[in-house]
N, C-alpha and C positions, 0 to 999 in steps of 0.2 A: 124811568124804568122801561117804558114802552120802547123808547129809542134803543136802549141796550139790548132788548130782546130782538129787535129788528136787526141790529148790528150783528149779534151772535148768529142769527139765522142766515143773514146774507153772506157771512164768511164761508158757509158751506158751499155756496155757489161760486164765490170769488176764488176760493182755493182750487176749484176745478179748473179755472183758467190757468193757474200756474202748473197744475198737475198735467195739463194737456199742452204745456209749453206755448201758451198763447200770451206771452209777456206784453206784447203791444196792446192787446185788448185789456189786460189787467191794468196797465198804466193809464190807458184812456178812461177806464171806469173810475179809477181812483181820482184822476184829475177832474173829471166831470163832477164827481161827488164832492170834491173840495170846493169847486166853483159854486155849486148849488148851495153848499153850506155857508160859504161867504156871503152869497146873495141873501140867503135867509137871515143870517145874522144882521146884515145891514138893514133889512126890512123890519125884522121883528124886535130887535133889542131896543131901538129908540121908542117903539110903541109900547112894549110890554116889560121892559127892564130885564132883570135876570130871568124871568119866566120866558122871555123871548129866546134866550139861549137854549133853554130846555126844549122849547118847541122846535127850534131850528134843528137840534140834534135828532129829535124824534122824527121830524119830517124828512130830514136827509136820509136816515137809514131806512125809513119806511119806503121812500121812493127808490132807494137802492135795492131793497128787497123785492119790491114789485118789478123793477126793471130786470133784475137777475132772474126772477121766476119766469117772466115773460120770455127772455132769451133762452133760458134753459128748456122751457116747453117747446119753443120754436126749433131749437137745435135738436131736440129729441125727435121731433116729427121729421126733420130733414134726414136724420140718421136712419129712421125707419123706412123712409122712402127710398134711400140709397140701398138699403139691405134688401128690400122687396123688389127692386128693379132688376 
């Protein structure tokens, strides 16, 4: 359930990429997220079984949410600097 909440919240940030017509970044974020998920599955499922898939899902979207939040804050600062200059 934690992974689903992180997924829901990360969509808010990801949809801003499509709204701003930054399709390349959107595709890159989705591709990196998929690669991370595959790696987590490879590492966690053999060790934890089905629970590993649940943890992989939660960790993937937790990382995606943190990454999106970081870049959103960074882009907000850049936009403020541009406006104030």
